[in-house]
N, C-alpha and C positions, 0 to 999 in steps of 0.2 A: 504493499500500500506506499503512496506517494506520503512523505511527512508532511506534516501540517506547516501551514506559512506562518512566520511570525506575527501575531496578533498586535502590529504595531504600523501604524502608518510612515510612509515612506515614497518620496518624491525622486526618482532617478533621472527624470524629464521634465521639463513642462508638459501642463495636461490640457488637450493631449499630446501625446510624442510625436516623433517621426513616423515609426511604423505604425501606431494607431491612424494617424492622419492620411497613410497612402491605403491602408487597409479601409477604410472608412470611404474612401474613393471609389475602391474597386465595389462596395457594399452601395454605393451611390448607383452604379452600372449595373448590378446585377439582382438587388432585391426592388421588391414594389416601394414607389415613392410613399404609399398610404400608411408606410409604417414609420412612427415617428423614433426619436431618439432621446432618453434623457441625459446619458453621457457618450461625448463622441470618443469611446476608448472601444478597444477590444480585449475583450478576458481571456487569458490563458489559463488562470486557474484560480478557485478560492476553496479558503476553508471558514468556518465558523462566519468571522463579522468582516473579514478581508477579500478583497477582490485584487488580485496581480493584473494588472494589461502585459500586452504585449512588449511594451516598453520598460517593464521593471517596474514602474509605479505601485505602490501597493494604496489601495482605496478601502477607506471605513464604509462599510455598506449599512447605511441605515434604512432601506427600503427593502430587504429581504427578498427582491425579487419581486416585489409588490406583494409583501406578506405570505412568502410561498417558505423561504426555507427558516423558518421559526426555532426549530433546533440546531442551525447553523447549518453553514454550506458544506455539503461532502462529508456530512456528520458519521464518524467511523462504524458505527453500528450501522448506520442506514448503506453505507459502501458496501461492507461486509455481506450483511442480507442480501442486496441488490445482485452483486456477483454470485451469491449460492443462488439465487432466482433463476440468473440469466443463463448459468452454467446447467440448470436442470431442464428448464425449458424454457422458450418464448413465449408461447402464444397458442392458445385450442380454442379461445371463447368460451366463454364461461357457459353458455345456454348450449353449446355443440359438444362439449366434455369440458365438466364442472372440475374444480381445483379448488385443495383447502384453504388456500392464501384469501380468496375471495369470502367463503364463508366466514374465517375468523376476522376479517375485518368488519364485515357486516355484525359480528355477536361483538366486537368492540363497539361498534358505535350505536348499538341497541343499548348496550351496558352505560355508556357514557353521556348520552344526550337525556336532557330531562325529560321524567315522568317516569313514575314507578307503574304503568300498563305494558301489555304486550308491543313489542314493537318489530318492524321490520325495516330492510334497508335496501337499496338498490345501488349502485356503483356506474359511475360514469366517467368522461374524461376532463371534462372542465366545468367550472361554475355555472357558465351560460347552458351547457346542455344538462345539466342537473338541474336548473331552474325551471328551465322550458320542459323536461319531465316533471316535475313537482305539480305545476302548471295542469299537463295533461293528465296527471294522475287523480288531481283534484277535480277538474271537470267530471271524470267519468266515475268519481265516485259520488258526485253531488248531483249529477245530471245538471248542472245549472251551466250558464255561460261567460259570466260576468267576473272579470278579478279586478281588485283594489290596490292601485299601489300610490306610492307618494311622492310630493314635490321633493326634488335632490337627489332622487333614488338611482342608482345603477345596479344595474340584472344582468349586464350582457351585450353581445353583439351579434347575435342572430337576430333574426327576422323579428321573431316574439319578445325576445330579451330587448331589443332595440325599442319595441315598443312600449315596454314596460319600462323604460330607463327616462329618465327626465330630460337630460340635457341634452342639446340639439347638436352643437358644436363641440366635439369633434365626432361625436356617436352616432348621430342619425344624418346629418345632414346630406341630402340628396340620395337617399338610401330607400326613401319609402316606395310604394306605400305600404302602411306596415298593419298588423293583425288587429282585429277591431275586437270590441268589446274589454278594453281596457281603460279604467276611469281612474284618473287622478287625485288624490287628495290634498289638502293643506298639512303641510309637514310643521309642527312646532319647532322650530329653530328660534332657540331661546335669544341669542344674540342680534338677531334680525327681529322678533316676534314686536308687533305695533302696539300689542294689548297689554293688559296689567301683567306682569312677571307673577306675581303671587298666585294668580288662577290659571296660568298658561297651560298647565295639563288639562284641567276639567274645559275649559273654553276650548281648547281646540278638539278636545273628546267629543264637545256636543257639537261642534262644527262637522267633524267625520260623519260623526253618524247619522246627524239629518241629512246631509246629501245623498249619505249611499242609500236612507231610507224614502228620503224625497226624489232625489233623480235617478236611482236605480231599481229599487227595492230590493230588501236586504235579503227577499226569496228569490231573488236572479243572482245571488253574489256566490261563486263558487269557492272564491278564495280570496284573503286577504293576504299580502306580500309585503312585508316591511325589514329592513336593515334593523336589527338592535342598536346599533350606530352604524349611521351612514357613511359608507366607504371614499368612492369618488366624490362624493356631494360635499366632502371638505370634514368628514369627524363628526357630524351633527349626532349630537346624544340627547333623545327624545328628554323630556323632563319627566321627574319623578310621576308614577302613577298613571302616565300615557300607553304603554304598554300593557300593563295588567287592564286596564279600562277596556284598550282595544279588543285584547285577547277574550275578555268576560262576554264583551258584546259579538263575538264571533262566535262564542260558545252557545250564548243565547238564541242565536240565529242559525245556530247548524251551517255555520259558516267553517272551512278549512283555516285555521289561523298558523301559517308561514313564516319562520325567521329565516330571513337571507345570512346564513352566518358564514360565507364563502371569506370574507375579509377578518371579522371578528371573531372567530371561532378558533377552538384549538390553543388554548390558555392566551391568547393575544393580547384579553383586558384584564387580564388576571382572576379570571375564573376560567372555566375549561369552554363555557358559552356566553355570551353576555347578556343572555336573557335570564342566564345564572343571577344577577345581580339582582334583580325585582322577583327572584323564584317564578318569573314566567315559564309555562311549561305550552311550549308548541304544537300544535296537533303535527305540526312536520316542519322538520329541519333542514335545509338545505348547507353543505360544507363542501369545501375545496380548499385551496391554496396551501395552507400549512399542513394539510392532514397527512401528507408524503413524502417529505424533506426533500423537496425539488423534483419529483415525478409530476406526468401528469392523473390524479386520480379526484375524485369527485363524489359524493353521494348525496341521496336523498333518503332520509329515517323520518319514519310516521309511524303511527298507528297502526297496529297490524291490519286491521279491517278497511283501513284506507288502502295499504299497500297491495292486498289481496283482492282488492275492488276489479282491478282490471284482468281479462281474459287473458289465459295462456298466450305467449307470442305475443302481446302489445306492447311489453317493454324488452328492451334488451337493445344490441348495438355491438358491432365486430369487436372494438376493443375495449370497449366499458369494463373496468376493474380488470384489467392486463394483470397477471401475475408475478411479472417484476414491480409495478408501480404498488400491487398489493403488501408486499414484500419489504418494500419502503415504508410505506403506511405503518405496519405492525411496528417495525423500529422505531418510528417516530414517535409512535404511540407512548412505547416503552419509555424511552426518553423522555417524553414529558412530565411521566409518572415517576421514574425513576430519581431524576434530577430535580425533581419538584419546582417545573419550571412555570408552573402557574403562580405560585409564591415569588419566582425571580420576575415574572410580569410587573407586579407590585413594587417591587423594590426599583425596577427599572423607570415606573411611574414616578417614586420620588426623587430620583435622580433626574430626570426631563423634566419634571415640574418645577423642582428647585432652580434650576439653572435658564430655564424659560422665564421663570418669574423675575430672575436678576434682570436679565437682558430688558424684559419689558418694561421694568423701573426705570430705566433709563431711555427707553424709545417706546414713545406713543404709539407707534406707528402697530405696536402689536395690539391688536383690539381685544383679542381675545384667545386663551389659552383652552384648551379642552380636550376631552379623551377619557381613557382609562386605559391601566396597565401600560404596556408598551404599545399604544395606538393613542398618540398624543398628536395634536396639531395646534398651528397657531394661525391666526385669520388678521392678513393685513391689511390695513386700512390706511389713508392720509390722516395725519395727526388732527386730532379733535375732530372728527368726523368719524362717520361708520361707511364711508364711501371707499370702494374695495380699490386696493393697491396692489395690482398685479405689475407695474412696473416696477416697485421696489423687489417683489418676491423673484422676480427675474434675474434681478441684481444678487442677491443673496444668494440666489443656487448658483449662478456661474463663479461669484466667488467661494464659496464653498467646494465647487468641483473643482476650481484651480488648486486649490489647496490639498487636496485628495479625499473629500469627503463626499460620499453620495448622496443625497436627499432629494425627497418626490413631492409633488405639487399633487392638488387636489381642489376641488371647490367649484360649485357652481359659478362663482364669479372671478374665477382662475387666480385666487388671491390666497390660498391656503398654501402651507409647509405642514408635510405630514411627515412624522417619525415612525417607522415600523422595524425598529432595529431587529436582530436574532436575539430570542431570548438567551442565549448565552453569551452572549457581547459580554465582556470583562468592563467592571467600573472604570478602569483607567481608560481602556479604549474609548468609550462611551463620553466619560470627560472631555480627552482629548478633541472628541466630533465637536461637543459642546463647546470648547474653547473657539472652535474654529470659525462654528458658527456666533459666537459673541464678535469675535473680531471683525466677521462679516457685516454686523449690523453697524459695529463703531466705524466701519470702512465705507459704508454706501449709504446709510439711513440718511 
């Protein structure tokens, strides 16, 4: 096995270096122009929270491949299990010739997800594919057409999930027409809520439930789909009481309540799942990203009667639950449990928020710090206002990249910086990255 990279930042060249610059030119000639780039370097190796590019620069990764490498990049146990799995067999298709890895991952998901009722799971390749299957299953189970989603939501880039996603550019522009029977509801975005903050949860619930009843008819709604903490929307955290109230409304009206935990699940928020924070028990939960240590895997887990409502052959997919990805998932779950990464996420929250509050005290352009666990964001505004400040965000990102720190953007207004470090990042490495962030604000704000 390749020796782990030193967990320290190191600049061998400017970023991007000459080799990455040349390779990025090849990329522009060979790869679709529809794909963006967060940082213009080419990665050669990675381990835990360090990415090494082809110029020899070691970059601190505060994005985890958008929340994927939660247990660290190339985690040794994941690598070991993947190597054993790929040597055994690479594919059979689970619905052709089943294998134990798929069954064991489903057993683990049924055990770990909220709810003490009988559950069953389905494995797929990506978060978008899992969301699409969740909607398909909910409609089949309820025999109802309508799906309720929320402002600022992101659920994927397939045709159906683009319809579920709120933001037009870059996700939806020019790709329509989209699937119908999708209804978007107001999201209680506390920082930008114009009403009374003390009654935000009650007011938002009344607004949403009234719209459902009057504009759709609750008896026509198959599912309410929501991210317990919105990801691409800017790490918007619903106010206390909103998710439990929404779940109760769904139960009272025989609507399937679906939690999209693609980004917020698997210990990321300091709980196994973000819904655990308020003891919300969804009828169905969608997971991906951090589930398999970097390999493509996603899942739908729900009440057994919901998952069994589809006819045989109605669910499936050639690559869903690939045996190598299943081996990685079982290793990732073992790491989260054995290394107590749920607790580690809460510790990282303390480090992140302490440092970000210190920066905000000097720079009023940080309008809000929000999130939970190792899923924290800052929203940037023009000082003295709540006007979005994407220009400053761009400058901060560029400065951090030039110093060897990768951070990601988000937000409906293009003005949010989000932090999704691997949960195994050392305190010292995270502190170094946050020192660079502090320098960035001091230099460009």
